[in-house]
KEKOL-46596 format. One line per 4 residues: number of its first residue (from 1); their letters; for each residue x, y, z of N, C-alpha, C. Coordinates in pm, 1 decimal, padded with zeros to 6 digits. Example, Ala and Ser with C-alpha at 12.3 -4.5 7.8 and 13.67 -1.06 7.14 Angstrom:
<nodes>
1) as) 01319.0:-00569.0:00780.0:01230.0:-00450.0:00780.0:01320.0:-00330.0:00780.0 | 01285.0:-00225.0:00708.0:01367.0:-00106.0:00714.0:01290.0:00003.0:00787.0
</nodes>
This chain:
<nodes>
1) mlde) 00108.0:-05558.6:-00489.1:-00023.8:-05620.2:-00488.6:-00133.5:-05513.2:-00480.2 | -00118.9:-05418.6:-00387.3:-00218.8:-05312.9:-00374.2:-00220.7:-05222.9:-00496.6 | -00102.0:-05202.4:-00556.8:-00095.6:-05121.7:-00678.3:-00172.2:-05189.0:-00791.8 | -00160.0:-05321.1:-00801.8:-00231.1:-05395.6:-00905.8:-00382.4:-05385.5:-00885.7
5) iael) -00424.2:-05395.1:-00761.6:-00566.8:-05384.6:-00730.7:-00617.8:-05244.7:-00762.9 | -00541.0:-05144.1:-00726.9:-00580.4:-05005.9:-00755.0:-00588.0:-04982.1:-00905.7 | -00492.1:-05037.0:-00979.6:-00492.4:-05022.0:-01125.6:-00612.1:-05094.8:-01187.1 | -00640.5:-05212.9:-01138.1:-00755.3:-05289.3:-01186.6:-00885.1:-05214.5:-01158.3
9) khdi) -00897.2:-05158.9:-01038.3:-01016.3:-05081.5:-01002.9:-01029.8:-04960.4:-01094.2 | -00918.4:-04894.4:-01120.6:-00919.3:-04777.6:-01209.7:-00965.8:-04818.2:-01350.2 | -00914.2:-04930.3:-01401.4:-00954.5:-04978.8:-01533.8:-01103.5:-05011.5:-01537.6 | -01151.3:-05075.6:-01432.9:-01293.5:-05111.0:-01425.9:-01379.2:-04985.1:-01419.4
13) dkkl) -01336.3:-04887.3:-01342.0:-01410.4:-04760.6:-01332.7:-01417.0:-04690.4:-01467.9 | -01305.7:-04691.9:-01543.2:-01304.2:-04629.2:-01675.8:-01398.5:-04702.9:-01770.7 | -01397.3:-04836.1:-01765.9:-01487.0:-04914.8:-01851.1:-01632.8:-04888.3:-01814.8 | -01660.4:-04879.2:-01685.9:-01796.3:-04851.1:-01640.2:-01841.9:-04714.5:-01689.3
17) ekee) -01754.9:-04615.8:-01679.1:-01788.1:-04481.2:-01726.1:-01818.3:-04482.3:-01876.5 | -01737.4:-04555.7:-01952.1:-01759.4:-04565.7:-02096.9:-01893.6:-04632.7:-02125.9 | -01923.7:-04739.9:-02055.2:-02049.7:-04811.0:-02076.6:-02169.5:-04725.5:-02036.6 | -02156.0:-04646.6:-01931.5:-02264.6:-04556.7:-01891.0:-02288.5:-04450.5:-01998.0
21) tnlg) -02180.5:-04401.5:-02057.9:-02193.1:-04305.8:-02168.4:-02263.5:-04371.4:-02286.3 | -02220.9:-04493.0:-02320.3:-02284.4:-04565.8:-02430.5:-02432.4:-04590.2:-02402.6 | -02464.7:-04623.1:-02280.0:-02603.8:-04646.3:-02242.6:-02685.9:-04519.2:-02258.6 | -02629.9:-04407.2:-02219.0:-02699.2:-04279.4:-02235.9:-02725.7:-04248.9:-02382.0
25) llrq) -02625.9:-04273.4:-02467.6:-02643.8:-04251.1:-02611.2:-02749.3:-04344.8:-02668.5 | -02747.8:-04468.5:-02624.0:-02847.3:-04565.2:-02669.9:-02987.7:-04522.3:-02629.1 | -03002.0:-04474.3:-02507.6:-03133.3:-04426.9:-02461.5:-03180.8:-04308.4:-02544.8 | -03089.0:-04217.4:-02578.9:-03125.4:-04103.6:-02663.3:-03173.2:-04151.1:-02800.0
29) cltr) -03101.8:-04246.9:-02857.7:-03141.5:-04301.2:-02988.2:-03278.1:-04367.6:-02979.3 | -03300.2:-04445.9:-02876.7:-03428.7:-04514.3:-02862.1:-03542.8:-04414.9:-02845.2 | -03518.6:-04308.4:-02772.1:-03620.6:-04204.8:-02755.3:-03652.6:-04140.1:-02889.0 | -03549.0:-04110.0:-02966.3:-03568.7:-04048.7:-03097.9:-03642.9:-04145.2:-03191.2
33) ydsn) -03603.9:-04273.1:-03190.6:-03670.0:-04372.2:-03275.4:-03815.5:-04390.1:-03235.1 | -03842.2:-04388.1:-03105.7:-03979.6:-04401.2:-03058.1:-04064.0:-04283.5:-03105.8 | -04007.1:-04165.5:-03099.4:-04077.1:-04046.1:-03146.5:-04103.5:-04055.5:-03296.4 | -04003.1:-04097.4:-03372.7:-04020.6:-04112.8:-03517.4:-04127.5:-04216.4:-03549.2
37) thhm) -04128.3:-04325.6:-03475.3:-04229.2:-04429.4:-03496.0:-04368.1:-04374.6:-03468.8 | -04381.7:-04299.4:-03361.3:-04511.0:-04240.6:-03325.6:-04559.4:-04148.0:-03437.0 | -04470.6:-04064.9:-03488.6:-04508.7:-03973.1:-03596.5:-04546.3:-04049.6:-03723.6 | -04472.8:-04154.7:-03755.0:-04502.6:-04234.1:-03874.0:-04638.3:-04302.6:-03860.6
41) vnil) -04669.6:-04353.9:-03744.0:-04800.6:-04415.9:-03721.2:-04911.0:-04312.7:-03740.8 | -04889.8:-04192.3:-03691.0:-04989.4:-04086.2:-03710.3:-05009.2:-04055.0:-03858.2 | -04900.7:-04048.5:-03933.6:-04910.2:-04022.3:-04077.7:-04986.3:-04134.4:-04147.1 | -04952.3:-04257.0:-04114.3:-05019.7:-04370.9:-04177.7:-05167.1:-04377.0:-04140.1
45) nsfe) -05199.2:-04345.6:-04016.3:-05340.1:-04341.6:-03975.2:-05415.3:-04233.8:-04051.9 | -05350.3:-04121.5:-04073.2:-05412.2:-04013.7:-04149.8:-05438.3:-04058.9:-04293.1 | -05342.2:-04124.8:-04355.3:-05361.6:-04177.0:-04490.8:-05476.1:-04276.9:-04494.5 | -05480.4:-04363.5:-04395.6:-05585.9:-04464.7:-04390.4:-05723.6:-04399.2:-04380.6
49) erle) -05735.2:-04298.2:-04296.1:-05862.9:-04227.5:-04282.1:-05903.7:-04162.0:-04413.3 | -05809.4:-04103.4:-04484.3:-05839.9:-04039.3:-04612.5:-05884.8:-04141.6:-04716.0 | -05822.8:-04258.0:-04714.9:-05859.9:-04361.5:-04811.3:-05998.7:-04418.6:-04782.7 | -06037.3:-04420.9:-04656.9:-06168.7:-04473.7:-04620.0:-06280.2:-04377.3:-04657.4
53) n) -06249.2:-04249.8:-04668.8:-06352.2:-04149.0:-04699.3:-06365.2:-04124.5:-04846.1
</nodes>
């Protein structure tokens, strides 16, 4: 019984570690996408200003 509980805890810990890794990768992607979006908005604003002049 205790062995089963220990094995279950180990499996849960491994899954948690994997999910934490996935979360970190997702955060990195979101940061990169946010940066790309910011740069694209700046480019589009620049184009808009040029068209208005």
